[in-house]
Steps between C-alpha positions, in 0.01 A plus 500: 500500500686811613666317788611219265655763273680665792629162620624426150669845478661449842631157398619634165680799665659274761634275225606794287687685773634204701826496310553870566419460871745211535768698313452802727513283813816330373657837423430632852629184669808492277568867564487454877716185485753676277508805725573287807765297316659817362525658843664189639749483210574872533562461871745215439686693229512812718637301791779349290585832334498681836728237650743538207512877543540470875788255460671731252456801729629295795808397304580857399445631853710220649797566269470876560489447878812282488673766292413763761635284782830426324796721431376613157574812301298813565345471153386143567363597841307792346337277238432226758342760728282619210385143432411439866317833522304429181395155617408628846253740335315218327172424673449133421126516573438780252773437243380621161803658326678172453682556171617850591646396834647178360671687217649755738618241754645277226687798357646592837587138569688486170704800614563336836620180335751703297627677812526173691666321210264208460280373222135443588226314324146629539290299743193592300329227300407753232849523352816297510741777408818582692530826685 
């Protein structure tokens, strides 16, 4: 009689808690799937964002280097030299101060464009404003 009662209790508890067990299992599986998917999406976004910043830095450094190699004014050469020096300091593998460096380089590039007498449009995707 006691074993029948225990069997009944076990069956009752299994039925009672089966929904909770399935929910917990689904949560764990969903969490792991979401974590993996999130890492992959983050990696893709980071790659695109990093490429955009690298392209922008390359553009600024290229224009500054051309300015240094041409017969430009001393003011323009000073600003161009500052831009090149700033960008040379950036360690691309440990780059964490993105907005601070970008703001400073963009500001100096704006000065350089005034000294050189040309109008530049930002290569950044984040804004479409003229410099």
